[in-house]
Backbone as JSON, one array per atom type, in Angstrom:
{
  "sequence": "MAAQWLRLWHDMPNDPKWRTIARASKQSIGNVIAVYVHVMVNASSNASERGRTKSLCSEDIASALDIETSAVDEILSAMQGRVLENDCLSGWNKRQPEREDGSAERAKAWRENAKKTHANASERKSNAPKRSDTDTDTDTDTDTDTDKEKNLSFDRFWNAYPRSDGRKAALKAFTKINPGEELLGAMLAAVKRQASSESWTKDDGKFVPMASTWLNGERWTDGVKTAPTETPDYLVGAV",
  "N": [[113.3, 98.44, 60.79], [114.8, 100.19, 63.43], [113.11, 101.94, 66.07], [113.15, 105.49, 66.23], [114.27, 108.01, 68.5], [113.57, 110.97, 70.47], [114.26, 113.68, 72.75], [112.47, 115.01, 75.6], [112.26, 117.8, 77.79], [111.99, 117.91, 81.38], [110.21, 119.85, 82.43], [108.67, 120.46, 80.3], [105.77, 120.13, 79.72], [104.69, 122.13, 81.36], [105.84, 124.48, 80.63], [106.07, 127.99, 80.58], [106.07, 129.28, 78.14], [104.22, 128.13, 76.45], [101.74, 129.15, 77.19], [102.1, 131.81, 76.54], [102.41, 131.63, 73.75], [99.94, 130.53, 73.14], [98.19, 132.62, 73.78], [99.06, 134.55, 71.99], [98.46, 133.36, 69.54], [95.82, 132.85, 69.82], [94.86, 130.32, 70.36], [94.26, 127.11, 71.93], [96.17, 125.95, 74.79], [96.67, 123.23, 74.79], [96.53, 122.57, 72.03], [98.68, 124.04, 71.15], [100.91, 122.76, 72.38], [100.62, 120.24, 71.22], [101.04, 120.79, 68.49], [103.7, 121.61, 68.66], [104.96, 119.23, 69.35], [104.68, 117.79, 66.98], [106.27, 119.4, 65.38], [108.77, 118.98, 66.57], [109.15, 116.23, 66.07], [109.29, 116.27, 63.31], [111.61, 117.79, 62.94], [113.45, 116.14, 64.15], [113.51, 113.94, 62.51], [114.85, 114.75, 60.31], [117.24, 113.85, 58.27], [119.46, 115.07, 57.12], [120.05, 117.34, 58.63], [119.5, 117.4, 61.8], [117.14, 118.92, 63.95], [116.36, 120.96, 62.39], [113.48, 121.94, 60.7], [111.81, 120.26, 58.01], [110.11, 120.39, 55.03], [107.74, 120.98, 56.39], [104.35, 120.66, 56.94], [101.47, 122.41, 57.34], [98.88, 121.61, 56.83], [98.94, 118.81, 57.02], [99.57, 118.5, 59.73], [97.32, 119.69, 60.88], [95.35, 117.93, 60.01], [96.12, 115.61, 61.36], [95.72, 116.37, 64.02], [93.12, 117.04, 64.01], [92.17, 119.7, 63.72], [91.73, 123.1, 62.52], [93.52, 124.16, 59.57], [94.3, 126.8, 59.48], [94.51, 127.38, 62.17], [96.78, 125.95, 62.9], [98.68, 127.34, 61.39], [98.58, 129.83, 62.65], [99.57, 129.17, 65.14], [102.18, 128.24, 64.54], [103.24, 130.59, 63.57], [103.18, 132.19, 65.88], [105.04, 130.86, 67.33], [107.5, 131.61, 66.35], [110.54, 133.12, 67.17], [110.22, 132.42, 69.74], [110.12, 129.55, 70.3], [110.96, 128.72, 67.93], [113.3, 129.47, 65.38], [113.15, 130.77, 62.51], [113.36, 128.04, 60.54], [114.44, 126.41, 62.43], [114.62, 124.67, 65.54], [114.67, 126.16, 68.69], [117.28, 125.83, 71.06], [117.84, 123.21, 70.43], [120.34, 121.84, 70.16], [121.21, 121.79, 72.78], [119.47, 120.14, 74.08], [119.12, 117.78, 72.66], [120.76, 114.76, 71.54], [123.72, 114.6, 69.47], [123.93, 112.4, 67.88], [122.65, 109.04, 67.49], [121.96, 107.47, 70.61], [122.83, 104.92, 71.11], [121.08, 103.14, 72.31], [119.85, 100.82, 71.36], [122.02, 99.13, 70.98], [122.92, 98.95, 73.61], [120.78, 97.67, 74.79], [120.89, 95.21, 73.48], [123.38, 94.31, 74.4], [122.81, 94.11, 77.09], [120.91, 92.04, 77.14], [122.49, 89.91, 76.24], [124.34, 89.76, 78.32], [122.63, 89.1, 80.41], [121.86, 86.55, 79.64], [124.31, 85.19, 79.89], [124.74, 85.44, 82.64], [122.58, 84.01, 83.66], [123.18, 81.48, 82.66], [125.6, 80.93, 83.98], [124.69, 80.88, 86.62], [123.0, 78.69, 86.56], [124.86, 76.67, 86.06], [126.46, 76.76, 88.38], [124.57, 75.99, 90.22], [124.0, 73.37, 89.41], [126.42, 72.17, 89.92], [126.72, 72.35, 92.61], [127.19, 70.8, 95.8], [124.97, 68.27, 96.92], [122.8, 68.06, 99.65], [121.92, 65.44, 101.8], [118.73, 63.99, 102.65], [118.8, 63.04, 105.22], [120.79, 64.56, 106.47], [119.59, 67.08, 106.45], [117.34, 66.66, 108.06], [118.6, 66.12, 110.49], [119.87, 68.55, 111.09], [117.63, 70.16, 111.39], [116.37, 68.95, 113.58], [118.28, 69.44, 115.57], [118.27, 72.24, 115.76], [115.64, 72.59, 116.63], [115.68, 71.34, 119.15], [117.44, 73.03, 120.5], [115.98, 75.43, 120.53], [113.85, 74.64, 122.15], [115.16, 74.26, 124.6], [115.96, 76.89, 125.14], [113.47, 78.11, 125.46], [112.5, 76.76, 127.69], [114.34, 77.6, 129.61], [113.79, 80.32, 129.71], [111.16, 80.22, 130.64], [111.56, 79.29, 133.21], [112.84, 81.49, 134.35], [110.85, 83.43, 133.99], [108.68, 82.47, 135.48], [109.72, 82.74, 137.99], [110.04, 85.44, 138.33], [108.69, 88.32, 139.89], [106.92, 90.04, 138.59], [104.42, 90.17, 136.09], [103.88, 91.34, 133.62], [104.63, 92.45, 130.23], [105.81, 90.3, 128.81], [106.66, 89.67, 126.16], [108.66, 91.61, 125.56], [110.43, 90.95, 127.55], [111.16, 88.35, 126.83], [112.55, 88.88, 124.5], [114.74, 90.35, 125.46], [115.87, 88.41, 127.14], [116.55, 86.41, 125.31], [118.52, 87.72, 123.89], [120.54, 87.89, 125.79], [120.94, 85.19, 126.29], [121.51, 83.18, 128.41], [123.68, 80.76, 129.96], [123.51, 77.7, 131.9], [124.79, 78.24, 134.35], [124.84, 81.07, 134.54], [122.09, 81.52, 134.42], [121.3, 80.36, 136.8], [122.46, 82.14, 138.58], [121.01, 84.41, 138.0], [118.39, 83.65, 138.72], [118.77, 83.29, 141.46], [119.37, 85.9, 142.17], [116.96, 87.18, 141.6], [115.34, 85.99, 143.53], [116.56, 86.95, 145.89], [116.27, 89.74, 145.58], [113.57, 89.98, 145.49], [112.75, 90.02, 148.08], [113.69, 92.38, 148.97], [113.75, 95.78, 150.26], [113.09, 97.78, 148.37], [111.58, 96.39, 146.53], [109.49, 95.28, 147.92], [108.02, 97.26, 149.15], [105.03, 99.26, 149.13], [103.34, 97.32, 148.02], [104.84, 96.07, 145.97], [105.11, 98.01, 143.99], [107.31, 99.23, 142.86], [108.77, 97.34, 141.56], [110.83, 96.56, 138.88], [110.11, 96.23, 135.34], [110.47, 93.06, 133.75], [111.99, 93.04, 131.39], [113.41, 95.41, 131.62], [114.91, 94.85, 133.88], [116.49, 92.74, 132.93], [117.87, 93.89, 130.71], [119.33, 95.79, 132.04], [121.09, 94.28, 133.46], [120.5, 93.59, 136.11], [120.8, 91.58, 137.92], [123.25, 91.73, 139.0], [123.16, 93.63, 140.91], [123.5, 94.99, 144.24], [121.76, 94.1, 147.28], [119.35, 95.57, 149.33], [117.99, 94.73, 152.2], [114.68, 94.51, 153.63], [113.9, 96.44, 156.55], [113.91, 95.01, 159.82], [111.18, 94.81, 162.0], [111.07, 96.11, 165.27], [110.29, 94.25, 168.11], [107.42, 94.89, 170.15], [107.85, 94.58, 172.87], [110.47, 95.24, 173.23], [110.74, 97.86, 172.76], [111.94, 100.86, 173.89], [113.5, 99.63, 175.71], [116.45, 99.39, 177.75]],
  "CA": [[114.08, 99.61, 61.19], [114.61, 100.49, 64.84], [112.41, 103.19, 66.35], [114.01, 106.63, 66.52], [113.8, 108.69, 69.7], [114.03, 112.32, 70.77], [114.11, 113.95, 74.18], [111.67, 116.12, 76.13], [112.74, 118.24, 79.09], [111.03, 117.55, 82.41], [109.21, 120.89, 82.63], [108.09, 120.79, 79.01], [104.33, 120.34, 79.71], [104.32, 123.32, 82.12], [106.66, 125.61, 80.19], [105.21, 129.18, 80.43], [106.03, 129.76, 76.75], [103.02, 127.66, 75.76], [100.65, 130.1, 77.47], [102.37, 133.01, 75.75], [102.11, 131.33, 72.35], [98.49, 130.33, 73.04], [97.55, 133.94, 73.76], [99.42, 135.24, 70.75], [97.8, 132.71, 68.39], [94.41, 132.71, 70.17], [94.56, 128.9, 70.32], [94.38, 126.48, 73.24], [97.51, 125.5, 75.16], [96.79, 121.85, 74.36], [96.85, 122.55, 70.6], [100.03, 124.59, 70.98], [101.86, 121.7, 72.73], [100.49, 119.17, 70.22], [101.71, 121.24, 67.27], [105.13, 121.63, 68.91], [105.43, 117.85, 69.29], [104.8, 117.46, 65.56], [107.43, 120.13, 64.87], [109.96, 118.29, 67.07], [109.3, 114.97, 65.34], [109.71, 116.61, 61.95], [113.01, 118.22, 62.99], [114.27, 115.0, 64.55], [113.61, 112.98, 61.41], [115.6, 115.35, 59.2], [118.51, 113.12, 58.23], [120.57, 115.93, 56.7], [120.39, 118.25, 59.72], [118.51, 117.27, 62.87], [116.88, 120.18, 64.62], [115.82, 121.89, 61.38], [112.29, 121.37, 60.07], [111.93, 120.02, 56.58], [108.81, 120.12, 54.4], [106.71, 121.01, 57.43], [103.08, 120.93, 56.27], [100.43, 122.77, 58.3], [97.67, 120.84, 56.55], [99.12, 117.46, 57.57], [99.47, 118.6, 61.19], [95.91, 119.95, 61.19], [94.61, 116.68, 59.81], [96.49, 114.67, 62.43], [95.18, 116.86, 65.28], [91.69, 117.32, 63.8], [91.91, 121.12, 63.9], [91.81, 123.85, 61.28], [94.87, 124.47, 59.1], [94.59, 128.19, 59.86], [94.91, 127.38, 63.58], [98.18, 125.52, 62.92], [99.49, 128.45, 60.87], [98.66, 130.86, 63.69], [100.46, 128.67, 66.2], [103.55, 128.24, 64.02], [103.66, 131.99, 63.48], [103.42, 132.68, 67.23], [106.23, 130.18, 67.86], [108.7, 132.26, 65.86], [111.19, 133.96, 68.17], [110.0, 131.86, 71.08], [110.67, 128.2, 70.27], [111.42, 128.51, 66.55], [114.09, 130.52, 64.72], [112.89, 130.4, 61.11], [113.0, 126.63, 60.47], [115.23, 125.68, 63.42], [114.08, 124.65, 66.9], [115.56, 126.8, 69.66], [117.82, 124.97, 72.11], [117.91, 121.81, 70.02], [121.65, 121.26, 70.42], [121.39, 121.6, 74.21], [118.56, 119.13, 74.61], [119.12, 116.55, 71.89], [122.1, 114.24, 71.22], [124.14, 114.82, 68.09], [123.74, 111.16, 67.14], [121.91, 108.05, 68.26], [122.63, 107.23, 71.89], [123.24, 103.53, 71.23], [120.19, 102.39, 73.2], [119.63, 99.48, 70.81], [123.22, 98.35, 71.26], [122.96, 98.68, 75.04], [119.76, 96.66, 75.08], [121.41, 93.94, 73.01], [124.45, 93.9, 75.31], [122.19, 93.72, 78.36], [120.31, 90.72, 76.95], [123.56, 88.91, 76.18], [124.89, 89.62, 79.67], [121.65, 88.39, 81.22], [121.94, 85.14, 79.27], [125.52, 84.64, 80.49], [124.54, 85.36, 84.09], [121.66, 82.9, 83.92], [123.89, 80.23, 82.38], [126.56, 80.71, 85.06], [123.95, 80.52, 87.83], [122.53, 77.31, 86.39], [126.02, 75.79, 86.19], [126.84, 76.7, 89.79], [123.54, 75.22, 90.93], [124.14, 71.95, 89.08], [127.67, 71.66, 90.49], [126.73, 72.48, 94.06], [126.97, 69.52, 96.48], [123.62, 68.1, 97.41], [122.7, 67.55, 101.02], [120.97, 64.33, 101.89], [117.57, 64.23, 103.49], [119.17, 62.75, 106.6], [121.49, 65.73, 107.0], [118.62, 68.15, 106.65], [116.53, 66.35, 109.22], [119.43, 66.22, 111.68], [120.04, 69.97, 111.39], [116.36, 70.68, 111.86], [116.15, 68.43, 114.92], [119.2, 70.12, 116.47], [117.77, 73.59, 115.97], [114.42, 72.5, 117.42], [116.06, 71.05, 120.52], [118.03, 74.24, 121.08], [114.89, 76.37, 120.79], [113.09, 74.16, 123.31], [115.96, 74.53, 125.79], [115.9, 78.33, 125.4], [112.14, 78.42, 125.95], [112.41, 76.25, 129.06], [115.14, 78.48, 130.46], [113.04, 81.57, 129.91], [110.0, 79.93, 131.48], [112.04, 79.21, 134.6], [113.06, 82.86, 134.81], [109.58, 84.17, 134.0], [107.87, 81.99, 136.6], [110.33, 83.19, 139.24], [110.04, 86.91, 138.43], [107.45, 88.72, 140.57], [106.05, 90.91, 137.77], [103.99, 89.31, 134.99], [103.54, 92.07, 132.39], [105.76, 92.67, 129.34], [106.49, 89.03, 128.52], [107.31, 89.7, 124.85], [109.9, 92.38, 125.67], [111.33, 90.19, 128.42], [111.7, 87.23, 126.05], [113.54, 89.43, 123.57], [115.95, 90.67, 126.23], [116.44, 87.15, 127.63], [117.16, 85.73, 124.16], [119.74, 88.45, 123.58], [121.56, 87.5, 126.78], [121.15, 83.76, 126.05], [122.34, 82.71, 129.54], [123.9, 79.34, 130.19], [122.93, 77.21, 133.15], [125.42, 78.9, 135.49], [124.34, 82.44, 134.61], [120.67, 81.46, 134.73], [121.19, 80.11, 138.23], [122.78, 83.39, 139.28], [119.89, 85.33, 137.77], [117.27, 83.2, 139.55], [119.11, 83.57, 142.86], [119.27, 87.34, 142.37], [115.53, 87.5, 141.65], [114.83, 85.55, 144.84], [117.05, 87.88, 146.91], [115.72, 91.08, 145.39], [112.12, 89.94, 145.74], [112.52, 90.32, 149.5], [114.34, 93.64, 149.3], [112.87, 96.89, 150.64], [112.6, 98.5, 147.19], [110.62, 95.57, 145.79], [108.36, 94.88, 148.75], [107.2, 98.4, 149.61], [103.86, 99.67, 148.31], [102.83, 96.14, 147.31], [105.64, 95.78, 144.78], [104.89, 99.05, 142.99], [108.56, 99.65, 142.25], [109.47, 96.22, 140.91], [111.0, 96.9, 137.46], [109.68, 95.25, 134.35], [111.49, 92.03, 133.56], [112.89, 93.44, 130.31], [114.31, 96.43, 132.18], [115.82, 94.14, 134.79], [117.44, 91.97, 132.12], [118.73, 94.79, 129.92], [120.23, 96.5, 132.95], [121.9, 93.29, 134.18], [120.22, 93.91, 137.51], [121.16, 90.48, 138.81], [124.54, 92.07, 139.61], [122.96, 94.68, 141.91], [123.47, 94.62, 145.65], [120.4, 94.03, 147.83], [119.1, 96.17, 150.62], [116.85, 93.99, 152.74], [113.71, 95.31, 154.38], [114.25, 96.5, 157.98], [113.13, 94.14, 160.71], [110.49, 95.58, 163.02], [111.46, 95.8, 166.65], [109.15, 93.78, 168.89], [106.9, 95.91, 171.07], [108.35, 94.45, 174.25], [111.83, 95.77, 173.33], [110.7, 99.31, 172.55], [112.25, 101.61, 175.1], [114.37, 98.87, 176.61], [117.81, 99.89, 177.85]],
  "C": [[113.77, 99.94, 62.65], [113.93, 101.83, 65.02], [113.41, 104.28, 66.71], [113.4, 107.43, 67.68], [114.3, 110.13, 69.72], [113.69, 112.6, 72.23], [113.14, 115.09, 74.45], [112.25, 116.52, 77.47], [111.62, 118.07, 80.1], [109.92, 118.58, 82.56], [108.48, 121.25, 81.35], [106.56, 121.0, 79.08], [103.9, 121.63, 80.4], [105.13, 124.55, 81.74], [105.76, 126.83, 79.96], [105.15, 129.71, 79.0], [104.76, 129.31, 76.03], [101.84, 128.6, 75.98], [100.83, 131.38, 76.65], [102.01, 132.78, 74.29], [100.61, 131.14, 72.15], [97.76, 131.67, 72.97], [97.81, 134.67, 72.45], [98.68, 134.67, 69.55], [96.29, 132.55, 68.6], [93.95, 131.25, 70.01], [94.76, 128.3, 71.72], [95.82, 126.02, 73.5], [97.72, 124.05, 74.71], [97.15, 121.73, 72.89], [98.26, 123.06, 70.35], [101.07, 123.49, 71.26], [101.82, 120.58, 71.68], [101.2, 119.54, 68.92], [103.22, 121.21, 67.46], [105.71, 120.22, 68.86], [105.61, 117.43, 67.84], [106.02, 118.16, 64.95], [108.72, 119.43, 65.3], [110.21, 116.99, 66.3], [109.81, 115.23, 63.93], [111.2, 116.98, 61.94], [113.94, 117.06, 63.34], [114.48, 114.03, 63.39], [114.36, 113.53, 60.2], [117.0, 114.74, 59.19], [119.69, 114.03, 57.91], [120.99, 116.88, 57.81], [119.3, 118.19, 60.79], [118.38, 118.6, 63.6], [116.32, 121.23, 63.68], [114.62, 121.23, 60.71], [112.48, 121.25, 58.57], [110.57, 119.63, 56.04], [107.71, 120.04, 55.44], [105.39, 121.47, 56.8], [101.99, 121.18, 57.31], [99.18, 121.91, 58.09], [97.77, 119.43, 57.13], [98.98, 117.47, 59.09], [98.02, 118.81, 61.61], [95.08, 118.69, 61.05], [94.88, 115.69, 60.93], [95.84, 115.06, 63.76], [93.69, 117.16, 65.22], [91.34, 118.76, 64.18], [92.04, 121.81, 62.56], [93.26, 124.14, 60.9], [95.27, 125.88, 59.49], [95.05, 128.27, 61.32], [96.38, 126.96, 63.7], [99.09, 126.64, 62.44], [99.65, 129.54, 61.92], [99.63, 130.44, 64.79], [101.92, 128.71, 65.75], [104.09, 129.66, 63.93], [104.0, 132.54, 64.86], [104.64, 132.02, 67.86], [107.52, 130.84, 67.43], [109.25, 133.24, 66.91], [111.02, 133.46, 69.59], [110.56, 130.44, 71.17], [111.16, 127.83, 68.87], [112.22, 129.72, 66.09], [114.09, 130.18, 63.24], [112.49, 128.92, 61.06], [113.79, 125.77, 61.45], [114.57, 125.75, 64.81], [115.11, 125.25, 67.86], [116.01, 125.79, 70.71], [117.94, 123.51, 71.72], [119.22, 121.16, 70.42], [121.91, 121.02, 71.91], [120.6, 120.41, 74.73], [118.66, 117.78, 73.9], [120.54, 116.07, 71.59], [122.43, 114.48, 69.76], [123.94, 113.58, 67.24], [122.98, 110.19, 68.01], [122.68, 107.67, 69.52], [123.01, 105.77, 72.11], [122.35, 102.7, 72.13], [119.95, 100.98, 72.69], [120.82, 98.57, 71.11], [123.29, 98.0, 72.74], [121.95, 97.6, 75.42], [120.24, 95.28, 74.66], [122.48, 93.41, 73.95], [123.87, 93.43, 76.64], [121.59, 92.33, 78.26], [121.38, 89.63, 76.92], [124.16, 88.68, 77.57], [123.94, 88.86, 80.58], [121.68, 86.9, 80.92], [123.15, 84.47, 79.92], [125.35, 84.45, 81.99], [123.64, 84.19, 84.45], [122.36, 81.55, 83.71], [124.88, 79.9, 83.5], [125.87, 80.27, 86.34], [123.46, 79.08, 87.75], [123.67, 76.31, 86.56], [126.45, 75.65, 87.64], [125.84, 75.85, 90.57], [123.69, 73.73, 90.68], [125.38, 71.34, 89.7], [127.71, 71.7, 92.0], [126.48, 71.12, 94.7], [125.58, 69.44, 97.06], [123.64, 67.51, 98.81], [121.64, 66.46, 101.05], [119.82, 64.71, 102.79], [117.9, 64.01, 104.96], [119.86, 63.93, 107.25], [120.52, 66.84, 107.32], [117.79, 67.91, 107.89], [117.31, 66.51, 110.5], [119.6, 67.67, 112.09], [118.75, 70.55, 111.96], [116.08, 70.23, 113.29], [117.01, 69.16, 115.94], [118.7, 71.51, 116.79], [116.52, 73.58, 116.85], [114.72, 72.24, 118.88], [116.61, 72.28, 121.22], [116.96, 75.25, 121.43], [114.08, 75.95, 122.01], [113.83, 74.46, 124.61], [115.9, 76.01, 126.17], [114.55, 78.71, 125.99], [111.96, 77.94, 127.39], [113.17, 77.13, 130.03], [114.4, 79.77, 130.74], [111.84, 81.34, 130.81], [110.4, 79.85, 132.96], [112.25, 80.62, 135.16], [111.72, 83.58, 134.98], [108.7, 83.76, 135.18], [108.41, 82.47, 137.94], [110.21, 84.7, 139.42], [108.69, 87.38, 138.96], [106.52, 89.62, 139.76], [105.72, 90.18, 136.47], [103.56, 90.07, 133.74], [104.8, 92.27, 131.55], [106.53, 91.42, 128.98], [107.26, 89.08, 127.2], [108.65, 90.44, 124.9], [110.91, 91.63, 126.52], [111.97, 89.03, 127.66], [112.77, 87.72, 125.08], [114.85, 89.73, 124.29], [116.65, 89.4, 126.71], [117.16, 86.42, 126.5], [118.48, 86.4, 123.77], [120.88, 88.07, 124.52], [121.95, 86.03, 126.59], [122.0, 83.12, 127.17], [122.5, 81.19, 129.55], [123.33, 78.95, 131.55], [123.48, 77.94, 134.36], [124.88, 80.32, 135.66], [122.85, 82.46, 134.97], [120.47, 81.22, 136.22], [121.46, 81.36, 139.04], [121.63, 84.38, 139.15], [118.69, 84.95, 138.65], [117.52, 83.48, 141.03], [118.96, 85.05, 143.16], [117.81, 87.77, 142.44], [114.95, 87.14, 143.01], [115.26, 86.51, 145.94], [116.34, 89.22, 146.81], [114.22, 91.12, 145.64], [111.78, 90.25, 147.19], [113.15, 91.64, 149.92], [113.31, 94.73, 149.6], [112.26, 97.56, 149.4], [111.56, 97.71, 146.42], [109.38, 95.23, 146.61], [107.48, 96.05, 149.16], [106.11, 98.74, 148.6], [103.37, 98.52, 147.44], [103.55, 95.88, 145.99], [105.5, 96.81, 143.66], [106.16, 99.39, 142.22], [109.39, 98.48, 141.69], [109.62, 96.55, 139.43], [110.43, 95.83, 136.55], [110.82, 94.28, 134.09], [112.48, 92.42, 132.47], [113.89, 94.49, 130.78], [115.36, 95.79, 133.08], [116.89, 93.4, 134.01], [118.4, 92.87, 131.37], [119.72, 95.54, 130.8], [121.15, 95.59, 133.74], [121.75, 93.48, 135.69], [120.51, 92.77, 138.46], [122.51, 90.72, 139.49], [124.4, 93.12, 140.7], [123.08, 94.11, 143.32], [122.04, 94.67, 146.14], [120.36, 94.68, 149.19], [117.84, 95.54, 151.18], [115.95, 94.91, 153.54], [114.06, 95.29, 155.86], [113.33, 95.59, 158.81], [112.49, 94.97, 161.8], [110.93, 95.13, 164.4], [110.23, 95.37, 167.43], [108.72, 94.83, 169.91], [107.52, 95.84, 172.46], [109.77, 94.97, 174.41], [111.85, 97.27, 173.14], [110.94, 100.01, 173.87], [113.13, 100.87, 176.06], [115.76, 99.42, 176.6], [118.75, 98.73, 177.65]]
}
């Protein structure tokens, strides 16, 4: 026989009614909650009318909880008007389903669906075209060659750039741009021009931007202001 279930509300363990019933019965809150669980199970197993206790025996509950029968009687008495209305549990119809929720049927359907999904996946895998070892090796070699070319291109840029900190960020920005040979040539030429500019040469290169900033800002497209040429002393004051 399949196990039967009933529901508990989320705040059930902290419901303030248990403290009220505990004070009224002079019993511990733990015993009050334990007795209520037994009452719920009894009401749930009543085949003729769920939610109504049937043949509820204080002595059996006391034996199960290892407490005195009189303590159970006190608790059941204090529950009246609070969580019990004579032999009916208060709020049962709001909290409990009128009939079984079909969990066993849902579980069975889930298992059957899982079997079908697994069978379909196995069939697709067996029917999928297989790639030869040669094809796999060729693809791997192609990818490796491409990565080497990208690394060499970045090394050319990095060696030409006058600032050597922030390599990781620069590599990320360079990879995002992924310049071809023509664009890389333009970038290297721009670095060479800007390296002699006034903004990059003053204060010992203090204002040279980080390579990642230069790349993300597409600074190779910037114009260049060259450093002013000093006038020879012999021309100073000449007319």
